[in-house]
DRENMI-611139 format. One record per residue: residue number from 1; y, z negated, x negated of N, C-alpha, C in turn; residue in three letters. Coordinates in steps of 0.02 Angstrom, whole numbers. Each point is the difference from the previous one (the first is absolute). Example, Ala and Ser with C-alpha at 12.3 -4.5 7.8 and 13.67 -1.06 7.14 Angstrom:
% residues 2
num:nyy:nzz:nxx:cayy:cazz:caxx:cyy:czz:cxx:residu
1:-284:-390:-660:59:0:45:60:0:-45:ALA
2:53:36:18:59:-3:-42:55:-37:39:SER
% end
This chain:
% residues 62
num:nyy:nzz:nxx:cayy:cazz:caxx:cyy:czz:cxx:residu
1:-59:0:-42:59:0:42:62:0:-44:MET
2:49:37:21:66:-1:-31:48:-19:56:ALA
3:19:-64:2:37:-25:57:-47:-1:60:GLY
4:17:35:53:-44:4:58:-34:68:5:ASP
5:3:39:-53:-27:68:0:-64:3:-42:ARG
6:-53:24:30:-62:11:-38:7:62:-43:ALA
7:-22:-5:-63:3:57:-44:-70:15:-27:ILE
8:-12:63:-15:-63:22:-28:16:33:-67:PHE
9:-29:-25:-53:12:30:-66:-46:60:-9:LEU
10:30:56:-15:-35:62:-14:21:19:-71:ASN
11:-39:-19:-50:24:5:-69:-42:44:-45:GLY
12:29:10:-59:-31:40:-53:11:-34:-67:VAL
13:-36:23:-50:12:-17:-70:42:55:-31:ASN
14:54:-18:-33:40:48:-37:1:-24:-73:THR
15:-46:25:-41:-5:-26:-68:61:15:-43:PRO
16:21:62:-4:57:19:-42:14:74:10:TRP
17:56:23:-25:16:71:-5:-30:25:-65:ASP
18:22:-28:-55:-29:12:-66:-20:-67:-29:ASN
19:-53:-1:-39:-27:-63:-27:56:-44:-27:TRP
20:1:-63:24:47:-51:-25:73:20:9:ASN
21:18:35:54:69:25:6:50:-52:24:ASP
22:-21:-52:35:49:-50:23:16:-45:-59:ILE
23:64:-2:-18:21:-36:-59:2:45:-61:GLY
24:-26:60:6:-1:47:-56:37:63:18:GLY
25:-34:45:35:28:66:15:5:9:76:ASP
26:34:-46:33:6:-2:73:33:64:27:PHE
27:-31:31:51:26:61:31:17:-15:74:ASN
28:62:-15:12:21:-20:68:-14:54:52:GLU
29:11:63:-17:-11:54:50:-73:4:21:SER
30:-47:-11:-47:-71:-2:19:-12:-54:52:PHE
31:24:-61:-14:-13:-57:43:32:9:69:TRP
32:61:26:2:32:12:66:-41:51:40:ARG
33:-21:54:-32:-39:51:35:-68:-27:21:ALA
34:-32:-38:-43:-66:-28:14:3:-46:61:HIS
35:48:-47:1:5:-46:56:22:35:64:PHE
36:38:53:-5:18:40:59:-63:30:31:THR
37:-43:30:-42:-62:29:25:-45:-53:32:VAL
38:-5:-58:-33:-40:-54:29:27:-20:68:LEU
39:65:-11:5:30:-21:63:-11:53:55:ARG
40:8:63:-18:-10:55:49:-71:3:25:GLU
41:-47:-29:-38:-70:1:20:-25:-68:26:ASN
42:47:-42:19:-17:-63:33:-19:-57:-46:GLY
43:9:8:-65:-14:-53:-47:60:-48:-1:ILE
44:-14:-65:5:54:-49:0:-7:-53:-54:ASN
45:-48:10:-46:-9:-47:-56:-31:37:-59:ALA
46:22:-18:-59:-28:30:-61:-4:-52:-55:SER
47:-57:-4:-32:-7:-43:-59:15:43:-61:ARG
48:53:-18:-35:23:39:-58:-20:-37:-64:VAL
49:-32:35:-45:-18:-29:-65:62:3:-45:TRP
50:22:-58:-23:61:-1:-41:-15:-2:-75:ILE
51:-62:-11:-18:-19:2:-71:-73:21:-4:SER
52:-14:49:-41:-69:23:-9:-36:-39:-54:CYS
53:36:-17:-54:-33:-33:-56:42:-57:-30:ASN
54:56:-18:33:41:-55:-24:52:19:-51:GLY
55:4:64:-19:48:22:-51:71:8:28:ASN
56:6:14:65:65:7:32:-1:-41:65:VAL
57:57:-7:30:4:-36:63:48:-58:-5:GLY
58:-24:-59:16:42:-59:5:-22:-53:-50:PHE
59:48:-36:-27:-15:-57:-42:17:-63:39:THR
60:-47:-46:3:10:-62:37:6:-57:-51:ILE
61:56:-34:1:11:-57:-44:-25:-63:34:ASP
62:-37:-41:-37:-25:-63:27:54:-53:-1:ASP
% end
């Protein structure tokens, strides 16, 4: 439920455009086009891989 509205997740896995591209060689036009196609086909959730091998992405300080 989201508030008083029932929702159904219809999702996909979106691993990457090019290997390790988030934090490295990010291509905004690919991602905008990709999510547009997903939305047009009824997809409302996507699991995006932000790091393939830990070489790029986010650094978390303890």
